[in-house]
N, C-alpha and C positions, 0 to 999 in steps of 0.2 A: 420642318426642322428649323426654319428661321426663327420661329417663336421660341423654341427651346433654347436656341443659342443666345437669345436676348434676355432670358431669365437671369436675374442677378441674385444669387443666394446671399443672404445676410444673417448675421448673428444678432440676437437681441435678448433682452431680459423682460419677463412679464412684470407689469406694474404691481400686481397684487402680491406675487410670491417672490419676485426678484430671481426666479429660476431662469437659467440660461436656456436658450432654444435657438433653432435655426428655421429659416423659411424664406419667404419672398415678400417684398413690399407690395401690398395689394394694389395701390395706385399705379405702380409700374406694370403689374400684371394686367390691369384693366386696359392699359394703353395697347397691349399686345393682343388681347382677346377678351371681350366683355363676358363671354360665356364662362370664364374662369374665376369670376369674382361675385361676391354678394354685395347688395346695396341695402341701405336702411330706408326707412320711410321717406326721408328727405332726398333720396337719390345719391347719397354719398357712399363711396366705396367703403365697405365694412370689413371684408375679409376675402381670403383666397379659397376657392373650392378645390382643395387639394385632391379630392377623389377624381375630379375631372382632369387635373393636371397630369395624372398617370397616362391618359390617352395621348396627350401631346408628347410626353417623354417617350412612350412606346413607339410612336410614329417616328420620332427622331432616331431612336435606336435601330429601327428597321431600315431606315434610310442609310444610316451609317454602315449597317451590315451589308446592304446591297452594294454600296460604294466599295467596301472592303473586298467583297467578292470580285467585283470588276477589276479592281486594282491588282488583286492576286492573280487573276487570269492574265492581265497585261504583263505583270512581272514574269510569269512563266513563259509567255511568248518572247519577251525580250531576252530572258536567260537562254532560251533555245536558240534564238537568233545570234546571240553573243557566242554561244558554244560553236555554232556553225562558222562564224567569222574567225574564231580562234583556230579552228581546224584548218580553214582555208589559209590563214596567215602562216600556220606551221608548214603547210604544203608549199606556199610561195617562198618562204625562207629557204626551205630545202632546195627548191628549184633554183633560186638565186645562187646558193652555195655551189650547186652542181655546175651551173653556167660559169660561175667565177672560177671554179677549179679547172674546167676545160679550157678556159681562155688563158690560163697561165702557162 
């Protein structure tokens, strides 16, 4: 997921058509993972292999889903613990009131 978080989406215009588009800077992607770029005969970064980028992004989504599940389970445990503590606090308040009433 680290690589996916470092990807920097950019907007740009094509030189030939001036059409607006979005993507990634190939040189930046190359620094993250060489497998995600193409190079020309001189070894210069030429473009992003967007079809391979899908695997990186899918891995990041799966990792986020797993984290979300763990966090959801932790929240449920904490909510149950909180409910138990609230019930205990209610009982303790009632006990304090009863002791206070007897001592008067």
